[in-house]
C-alpha positions in Angstrom: -12.6 48.6 -7.7 -15.7 48.9 -5.6 -13.4 49.3 -2.4 -11.0 51.6 -3.8 -12.6 53.4 -6.1 -10.1 53.0 -8.8 -8.8 50.1 -11.1 -5.2 48.1 -10.3 -3.6 45.7 -12.5 -3.4 43.0 -9.9 -0.8 40.2 -10.6 -1.3 38.1 -7.8 -3.8 37.4 -4.8 -4.4 35.1 -1.9 -6.4 34.9 1.3 -5.6 32.6 4.1 -7.8 31.8 7.2 -6.4 30.6 10.2 -8.3 29.2 13.3 -12.0 29.6 12.0 -11.4 33.1 11.4 -8.9 34.0 14.4 -6.7 35.3 12.0 -7.5 36.3 8.2 -4.6 37.5 5.8 -5.0 39.1 2.5 -2.0 39.4 0.2 -2.1 41.4 -3.3 0.5 42.0 -5.8 0.8 44.4 -8.2 3.5 45.0 -11.3 5.7 47.6 -9.3 5.9 48.9 -5.7 5.0 52.5 -6.7 1.3 50.9 -7.4 1.4 49.2 -4.2 2.1 52.2 -2.5 -0.9 53.9 -4.3 -3.2 51.0 -3.4 -2.2 51.4 0.5 -2.6 55.4 0.1 -6.4 54.7 -1.7 -7.2 52.5 1.0 -6.1 54.9 3.4 -8.2 57.4 1.8 -11.4 55.7 1.4 -11.1 54.4 5.0 -10.7 58.0 6.5 -14.4 59.3 4.8 -15.8 57.1 7.5 -18.3 55.0 5.5 -16.0 51.8 6.3 -17.0 48.9 9.4 -12.9 50.1 10.0 -12.1 52.9 12.7 -8.0 53.7 12.1 -6.4 53.5 15.7 -2.6 54.7 14.4 0.1 54.3 12.0 3.5 52.8 13.4 6.8 52.3 11.7 7.8 49.3 12.0 11.7 48.5 10.4 11.2 51.4 8.2 7.9 50.9 6.7 4.3 52.4 7.8 2.1 49.7 9.2 -1.8 51.4 9.4 -3.9 49.8 12.4 -7.3 49.8 12.5 -10.3 48.1 14.4 -13.6 46.8 13.3 -15.7 43.6 12.8 -14.4 42.4 16.2 -10.7 42.2 15.4 -7.8 44.3 14.8 -6.4 44.9 11.3 -3.5 46.1 9.9 -2.1 46.6 6.5 0.9 47.6 4.9 3.3 47.5 1.8 5.7 44.7 1.5 7.5 45.6 -2.3 4.9 45.4 -4.9 2.4 43.4 -2.7 0.0 44.7 -0.4 -0.6 42.7 2.9 -4.1 43.2 4.9 -3.9 41.4 8.2 -7.1 40.4 10.3 -6.5 39.2 13.9 -8.4 38.5 17.3 -7.2 40.9 19.9 -5.6 38.1 22.0 -3.2 37.2 19.3 -2.9 40.5 17.3 0.6 41.7 17.8 2.4 38.3 17.5 0.5 37.7 13.9 1.4 41.1 13.0 5.1 40.3 14.0 5.0 37.0 12.2 3.5 38.7 9.2 6.0 41.4 9.0 8.8 38.6 9.4 7.7 37.0 6.0 6.7 39.9 4.2 9.7 42.2 4.6 
């Protein structure tokens, strides 16, 4: 609620850290994919306000979905929707592309 300025009915959530913070993955589930789309939109709008530690660097269409890319906190960040899930990936520059491709494969 504090991050997005509104409440979302979450059904699941997980976070995993790999390689002492080299890669961190957050996955949040909601009851339906339109809610996940709304969460992604809310994150995009909130980041665009400019009070975030993240700076948008582009949006990419990969396999028919929008992947939002940011930089900040000494890493590259990506977030996207996968059905009723919202995925956020943070990775060190050296492995960011590989980590993104593996994440997209796991969460089609």
